[in-house]
C-alpha angles and dihedrals in degrees: 000000000000096000145011136193129205122194137205129178141032095303116062117212115213130189116219110229094005091174092063095052112120138148109292095023129110120252123212119205131196131176136229112198113204092191122049109246140182119242146270106083130186119217120193130178126192123199122227087265090060094250118137105242098172134027124163141158113222131199090207133012119247106242099174091244124121116282096017129115122287115268119266106256134195139152122256140207125191115294142065119307121200111215124185134177123185139174108245097211098039146028100265110121145150136197132194139178113216112197119200121194 
């Protein structure tokens, strides 16, 4: 397996086509909240170097279902990426580690 993802929290972070993730490829993230929350949400991705490579505030979470926002995308290299998503007006959040080999 070229990549793996491990989740924690009330919002699950999913990588579409995880089996196709490899260094130099683009990752597409969608989210599955287990608790109904009120937007907005903040999404942050840290590269293996610790640098924040993506930070966005979203009105709605992309879930991969019809009529939702487009997935969050970014290119990856080998290493461990730290991903977090949190509700700005409440306590709902999720964290994940994406490991690319």
